Each structure stands twice: as C-alpha cells, then as structure tokens.
N, C-alpha and C positions, 0 to 999 in steps of 0.2 A: 271398232268391230270387223267392218268390209274388208278394211285394209289388210288386216291381219288374218283374216281367212285368205285372201288374195294373197299374200306370201305364202302362206300353208301349202296352197295349190301349186304354187313355183316348184316349191320344193320335190315336189311327189314330180315335177317331171325334169327333173336334175341329171344329169349322167354320174354314174356311181364310180364312174373311172375321174373325170376331169372333177369333180363336183360341182359344178356350174350347170346352167340351163343346156337342154339337148339343143347342137347346132347339128342340121343336116340330119335328123335322125334316122336312124333303124334298127328295124326290132328282129332279133332271133328266134330261131323253131321254137328255142323255150319260151319264149315271152318278152322277154327280160329287152330293155331297149338303151342304147349308145349313140352317143356323137360317132360320126360315120369316121371321123378322123381316128379317135380316140379308140376305137376296136380293131380298126386296122391296123395300127400300131402295136396294139396290144397283141395281135398276131401274128406281126411279121416278126415280132420277138420269139414267138413259140414255132414257128418255121421250122426249126432242126428237131420240133419233137413228135414231128407226125398227124399230133391230135391238137383240134382246138379246141376251147373251152369258154364257157360261160362265166367272166370273172364272179357273178354274184353266184347262182346255184352251182357250179363246175361241171352242168353236164358238158360233154364232149360231141363234136361234129367232125364226122370223117364220110367226103371230104370236106373242104374246106366251103362254108357257105357262102352261097353269090351275096352280097350287100346290096340290097335296093334301099331308095329312101322311102321313107313312112310319111307320102303327103298330108295324111290326116292329122297324125301326131304332131309333123311339121305347123300346120295349121291352127294346132291347140297351143301350141308352145307360141306363138306368134302373139295371138288372142292375148295368153295370158304377159305379155310383156309390159311390165307398167309403166308410163310415162315417165314419174317422177325420178329425179337425179337419185339412185340409192343416199341415204346419210352415212357418212365415213365415221367409221367406229371413235370413241373418245382417246385421245391422245394417249390415256395409262395404261390403254388396252395392246397398244404397240409394245415389240421388242425393244429393251434399251441395251446397253452395254452388258447388264451384267445378268439380263432374261434368256432362256432358254428360247428358242424364235422356231416360229411354225415352219417346218420344213417343206409343205403345200403352198403356202402363200407366196405369191407373186408381188413384186414391186415392194411395198412398203410390211414388213411382215409382223405378225400379232405373233404376243406371247403365246408359248404353246402351255397347255393345262396339263399334259399327260404327253408320255414318251414310253413306245409300244417296242418290249424286247423281243418281237418276233418279227416285227416289221424294222427295226433298227432306225425309226423316224418318231418325231416328236412332230405332234398336232395342237393347233388352236381349237378352241369351242366346236367349230364350224366345221371342220377338217375333220374331226374325232367321230363326228356323229357316226358315222357307218360302222365300227368299232361297235355301235353300241345296237346297230339294227340290222346288221349282214351276221346272217349263225355264223358263216365260217371265221369271223374278224371278232364274232364275242369271244374266242376259246382263247383269244391272245391277249399275252401277259402286258396290263397296263401301270406303269409306273408313274412316281412325279419325275415334270420336266428333267433331263438329266444331259448336261455337253458331253457326256463320255461316253455315250451309244458306242462309238468307234471301236470303244475296248475290246467290247463283247464281240469284234470278227477276227476270224486268224487274218493273219499276217498273208500267212503262205499260202491260203488255199482261199481265201475270201468269203467264208463260211462262219456262220454263228458259232462262238463256243458252247453249246453245250454239254460236255463232258469234261470231268477232270480228272487228270494222271497222277492217281498217286503215287508210281515212282518218282516223276521229277517234280512233284508239288505244283500242275500249274493246270490251267486250261485252259481244254484242246477244242477241234469240232472232231466230227466223225472222220473225216478225212485221215487227221493224224491219227488216231486211233490204228489205224489199218496203213499208215503210210510208217512215220523216224516212231512213233509210240508203238510200234505193234508188238504183242507180246509184254508189253507194259499193264500193272492193275489199275484198269480202267473203271471209274463208274460216271455215272450222270453228275452233274453239278446239283442237281438238285438231290441227290441222295449224299453229296459231301456235305452239303450247305445242312443237312437236315443232322446228322454224325458232327459237325462241327457247332451247329449249335445247341446239340446236347453239351458237348464240351463248354461250352461257353456259359451255358448255367452250372455247369460244375463248378467253372472257377469263380462266377459270381458266388457260390452259397460259402468257397473256400474263402475269400474274401470278407463278405461278409461275419463268419466265424470267426476270423482273421482279426477283424474288427470287435468284434464283443470281448475276444481273450486279450487284447491289445487295452480295453477299456478297464479291462478288472485290473489289469497289470498298473495303470496308471494311475486307479482309485486306491490299490495298496499302497503305492510309493509317496501319493501325495498323505495318508495315512501316517508313512515314517517320516514323511521329513516331519510332520506337527510332533509327534513322539520325541525326536531325535531335538527338535527347538525349545519342547518342556524341558526334558531332559537338562539341555545346556542350561537354560538357564537357570534352571532348580540348582544345580552343581555352581553355577557363577556365584549365585545367593550365596551357598553355602560355604563357600571356599571364602567370601567377603567377609564373613560372620568369625570364622575360624582363626583368619590373617589380624585382625581389628585385635585380638586377645595378643597374638604375637608380634603387634607394631613394631616394635623395636629390633627384633630377630628376623621377621617374615618380610618386612615390608617387602623388600626387591624381589623377594621369590612369589610373593601373591601376584605379585606387578605379573611376573613370566607365565604363572600359572591361567590366569588370565587372557594372559594375550596368544597363549597355547589354544586352549579352550575356546576360544573365538574363531581362531585361524582355523582348529580342525571344525568346528561346528562351520565354516564357513565354505572350506573343502568340499563338507559330506552332502551341506546342500548343493553346492555348485554342483557337485557328480550326479546327485540324484535329479535335481530341476535338469539338466543337461540331456539325460536320459528319457524323463518325461517331454522333454520338449521332439526327441527324436520319434518318440513313441508318439506323440500327437502331429506330427509332419508327416509319420506312415499311416494313421490313419486318414489324413487328410488327402495323402495321393493314393491309396486304397478308392477312399471313397472316387477320386476321380478317374479312378482307372475302372470302380464298377460303372461310373455313368457313362464311361467312353463303352465299354460292353452291351451298356444295356443297350445305347445308342444302335449300336454295331448288329445287335439282335433283330433290330427292327428294319434293317437295310433288307429292302426289297429286291435290291440286283442280287442275284446270286454270285454273277463275276465279283463285282465290287466287295462285297462280305468276302469273299474267298481270298481275295488281293489285299485286303484290308486285315484279317484275321489274324496271322501268323503276327504281325510286329504289333499288335493289341493284347494278344493272347499269351504273352510270355510274365508274370508275374515276377518282381522285382524282389532281392529274397529280403527277407524278413530281419525284424531288428533282434530277432531269437530271446525274444524276453515273453515268451508265451508263459514262463513262470520265473517269477521275480524272486531271486533268494536273497533273506534278508540274514544276517550276520546275526546269530543269537546272545546278543548282548546290553548288558543293563545301560548301554550308551554311558553317561558320563561318572554314575552312583560309585563308579571303585573311588574313582579320582576324589569325591568327597572322602571314603574313608581314608584313604592315603593322608591326605589334609588333616584329619580330625587325629591321626596317627602322628606324624609329623609335629602337631601341638603340643601332645604328651612329651615326646622325646626330643624335640627342638633341635641342640646340636646334634645328637646322634641322626636326627634323620634328616637332617640338613644335606649331612655328611653320605651318608648309609642309600638314602632311601630316595633322595631327589631324582637321581635317573630311572627310577621304578615310575615313579608320577608323570615324569615326561612321555615313557614307552605307553601308559596307561592310555593315557589323551592319544597319542597317533593312533591307537587302536581301535579307535572308534570308527567303525565300516560298515556302513548300511547295507553294500551292495557285493555279493561275493565275486568273484574273477569269473568272467568265462570263458578264459582259453583252457584249452585241451591240449595234452599233449598230443604232438603225432604218432599214430599207429607205428607198432613194432614186427606185426608178422601181415600177412596176407590176406586173413582174414578177419586183422581186424581194417587194412583199407578196405577190404571188402564191402565194409557196410558204408561208405558213400561212395560206391560204382555209382556212375552215370551213363545212361545210353544216348553215345554220340553219332550222330548220323551227318554227313557231308552234305553243304549248300551249292548243287550242281548250278546254281548261277555264280559262285566264286571259282569254279573249277577252270583252272589252263586249258584250253581248246583241244592238246595234246593229251590230258588226262582222260581215261574211257572209267566210269563210276559204276558200282555193281554190286552185289550182296545189300539191296536196299541200300544204297549208297554209304555204306563202309566201308567198300574194298576200293583202292585206284590202281590201276597199272597203267606206264609209260605208256602211248603208241605212238607208233612212226606217221601213222595219218591224222589229221586232224577232226576232230568229234563236231557233230552237228550240232552244236549250240547253240540257241540264241544271242543275239548282241545282250550287254547288261554291262549296267554301268560297275557294279561289285566284281567280275571279271578280272584274273588276273592274265595280263596279254601276254609278259616275257617269262615268268617265273613259271617253274611249272609248281604251283602250289595251290592249295585250296583249301578253306575255312568250314568247319564245322556251321551247321545253323541251328544249333542253343549257343546260349549265351553261357558264362559259365561266375555263379557267385558262389559264395558260402564255400562248403567244403565238398571237394570230387575226386573222384580218383578212377581213372582209366586205363586200359592198355593195349596198345600198339604192336602188331605183329610185322616183322618189314622181311623183304627178298630182294636180293638184288644186289647193284654199287653202291647203295648207301642212300641214305634217307633223313630227311630234317624233322621233326618231332616237337611241335612249338605250341606256343599260346601268345596271340595278340590280341591287339586294340580293333575295334571291328574298324576305325578309321586308318588303318596302313594304308597305304599308298597301293595301286594296283596297278597302272596304265604303264610305268617306266620302266626302264631299263636299271636304272640305279640301286643304290642301299636302300632308298626309304621304302621299296617294295620286298625287300628279302627278308626272310625270318631270319633272326637275330643279327640284321646289319645296321640296326635300325634303334630307339629310345620306345618304339611300340611293339616289340617282337623280343621274345626270349626262346630260344632253340637249345634241344640237345641235338648235335650232328654224328651221323656214325658213316664209317666206310667201311668196304671191305676189297681190300687188296688181296696179298699174301697173306696178309694180315687185317686184323680188326684194329683201328683206332676211333674214339671217340673226343669230342671238344663240344666245350659251352658257348653259346656265344649270345652277346645281348651289347647292344649298340657297337657292331662290328668290333668290340675286344673279345679274343679267342682263349678260351681258357680249356689248358688241356687237362682230358680227364681218363681217369683209371678204373681199369674194373674189369669181370671176366667178359668172357664174349658172350654176347646176348644177342637174341632177335626178336626175344619179346619185352619192352619194355613200359613199366608201370609208370606213372604222372599221376602226383596227388599234387592239390592245390586247395590249399586256406587263403581263400582271399583276402577275408578279413583281416586275417594274420598277415598278408604278407610273404606266404610260403609257399613256394614252387620245387617239387622234389623230383627225380626221375632214378627210378631204382633198376635192376635187374630183376627181373622175375622170378620167386622161389618161396618158399612154404616163410622163409625167416628174411627173406626181401634184401639184398644188396646194393645200397645207396651209392649212387653215381656222382651226383651233384644235388649240392639245396643252393636253393636263392633265396634270402632276406631281404626282403622290398617292399614299397607301398606302391599299390596299385590304384589307381587315380579311376578305371573306367571297367566295366565287366568285361570280359575275356573270351575269344573266342579257340578252340583249337584249333591248330595247324599244321597241315603235313605238306612236307616237299618230297613226291616219290620215286626219286631217280635221276637218274641221267640217261641210262639206256632204256631201248626198245624192249618192253617184257618186266621193267621193275616194279614190283608191288609194294605196296603199305597198306594196312587196313586196321579199323577200331577192331577189336576183339570182344564177344559178348560175354558178358560176366555175369554165373550164374551167383 
C-alpha cells in the first residue's frame, strides 16, 4: 500500500505538458508548476501573440514572466524518486501493426485508448488522464482510437474542419468558409450531422416498411404456388380418368395434355419461385443496408459520418412488387371441363377443340405483367420526374457549376476544384450525383455551340484523352449530341457509332429512362412531346446523367426544375 501511495504522490509532481516528473521545476504567478524547458518551449511558440498563458488555467501574463527554479519543489521531486526500476508494460499493451498507437509515447508506443477530435491526437491511458482532470480538456470530444484523424484537417489551411459546405457537399474549415467557399450555404458539421441523422432514420424506416411489404408478398406468392400445384395435380388426375375411357381414341392426346399441363405447371412454378428468390434476396440486401446505416448512425466522428453517408444513403431500386397481382383464373379447372367434353364428342372434339385445350393450358399465368407503356404527353412524363444535381467531384476544371449544382458554364480559366479521382481531366464533362434506376424523367436546357446530353455508368474512365472517356464514344455511355451553327443538327452516339437524328429545333430536351425495361428516349419538349431517338437495350448497372457542356467560353447547359 505504501508503494501505491508513493506512485500517487509522484503523479502529483508531474509536468502537465510532458506528463513526466518535473525537471528543473518553475512556478508561474498563478501557482501552477512546469518543467523549465517545457514552459519555455511552450511560450516560445506563443511569442507572436504577445500574450503568454498558463497551459492549465489559461491565465495570461504581460510581460512574459521571468522563470526561476523552485528549489523546494525540486527537492521534493528528488525525494519522491523511486530507486526501483519501473516495471515495463505487458507486451499486449504495446501497439501492434493493426493498433492505433499513442502519439505522446516515446520509444516503444503503447496502444491508444481514445482519440481526441479537438487535439487530433491519440492517447494511451496514461497520457489521456489530463483530458479527465483539466477543465478545458474535459470539453474535448473523445472517440474510439482512429487512424484517420488527419482526414479532419483542412489540407489547404491546416485547420480542423468543423464546418460543412452544402453547396459543394464537403467538410471545410472556418478559413475555407471565408475564402473559396465564401457565399456558399455553410453550416456547422454538427448541424449537418444532425440533419443527415434524421434522414438516415427516415431511410431505415422506409427499409423496414419495405421489408414488411415484401414479406407479405412472399407469403402471398407461396400460397399461390400451393394453390397452383393443387389445381395442377387435380387436373392431371381428372384428365387421366377421362382419357382412360377413351384409350383407343385418346391415348395420344392424353399424353400430350398431361405433358402440356406439367410443362405449364413447371413454367409457372419456376416464374413464381424466381420472383420469390428475388424478393428474399432484396430482403437480405435491405437488412444488410439497414445494418450498415445503423452502424453509421453510431459513428462518433462527424466527418467520417458525412464522408460515408452519401454512398450508404442511396437505396437500391425495389423489385416493384409491393402489390403482387394474381391473374384471377381457376388454374387448370377449365382444362378438366374441356377434356370431359372431348370424351363426349370424340372425333369432333379431337378435330375442333384440341387447339382450345392447348390454349387453356398455356393461359394459366399467376403473375400479371409489370411492364407499362411509355407516356405520350409531357404530363405523363412528369409523373416520373426526378431532381438531378451535378457532382462537383466529377466536373472538369474548366466547368463552373451554379444554381445549386444544376447549371454548367464553360469557362476560359480553371476553377479551384480539389483533386479527385472521379474528375474528368480532359473532357468538358460532368456526371450527376444521383444514380438512376427504375423509371426517371428529366429535362435539359442548353445555350451555345453544342451539348451532349448523356447517361453513363459510374465506371466510365475519367483521366484519358481517348474514346474511353467521352460520352457516346464507348460502351459505357449513351449520348444525344446537338450542335448549333447556321443550322441545328443532332446525332445519337453509342460505342462510337453515330446515328443521324431528325426533328424540330429545340433548346430544351426531355430524357426518359426505364432502366428495367432498357429504354432510353430523347424528346423535344412540348405538351405532346416529339421523339428524337429511342434506345432499346439492357442496362447492367445503375446510370448517371451526364452533360458535355460545349466548346466555347460561356456555353451553358442545365437541368431544369420540374414542378
């Protein structure tokens, strides 16, 4: 017990700067003591401020106090020194390759137990203690040990990024808000986190509701499979009894009917089972998404939350089976009736009704078709309108984004964008932030020498000069190209194949996408809509809307707001 008390006394005679025993202790006018070299170094760094303060109580001194060794305190420290060699920490306390190391430890570093979002430093248990003891340090935000603390530092101003720019959708420091982000919509990172947290909870509720709806659909489908199987079995039995009475005349037809019924039964069961599997897979994916969102909701690091939120908040397109439609038929019962009639009429039925029997078998179709016709009027298209904004991280450096990242203007001077792997380096192009699946409709308005109105997969190349990056020059993008000289011309481009397009002059283009059906259509916007070009293909990935903004300084193109 005496030894433990001695260790406690030693901690009381430690320097709060280096956290070691006081060396050449000096006492400030406020009463706090430090190592001579520690406080001198601390104040040397503050010389430009003309005010010198105590690191613990923050009392300021003007002029800078003359430091004199506290001989009595030095003697006390000397007396408290233990002769025993301190026991080294156990090996499991030291930081390994996968661990976060204490930034204050010298030599072999101990594992960090917490990271401070204010200090941007990770601490072991010993060096963390001041954050529990010192009043000012108690206000700091402590989180689980993290290796990514430097991501919270602004690379331009070397300041902690405590703000969020909603205009550019990125974390910034307070200097950024009065510099390159001046005039932008900025809030504190904490406020943005709170709002996104609410959105996250809303997304989780949607997911959970969707899971419940799909589970109901799965149950309905299972009941239909059972009913379909019962009906098929009964029809086979009835047909066999009837055909037994007509062995001589109907043996061949009996075999064909049985084969047709079984084939149609297998086909329909297979279709329903396939839809069941898709729904169950969607349930699994939604639960996984929900788990990721739940984990994200508990993330303490605000910047990590905001960094990961866009990629996690997007919900994949539903299988669109919130209401499974079942064809109101009696399955194979009509086949039984037709076979009974066949027994009674023999040769006449064989000659006249056989086609009818075969048709009735193939009409057993549990699921109603899901496809819908493409709208014919602008009002019909507007039912599928979607809000599209441009992703600044993809914009070429000579493109200026404005109007809430919906408008693009070609500039003669480079814009001050940060370096990003998604940016188009040589092509004057930009992609939407939103990914597009399901049915979508948007309108684009352009002015200038020309424009490419496109959709593209996210994995389209960004950095090269060649066709692999240009909209319409590869198999990852589709583009309607409009030019204006003394006349207006248009062409549709895919995989570097150019198809001339005719139609009226139009500076406002409507784009309709049915991702599941593989339909992409371009229209001249009016109440009746005039089709320029339609593509029928198979899309294998979500799409992003894309714009090639033009060729000359001042050319503009924007996504229109649709009411």
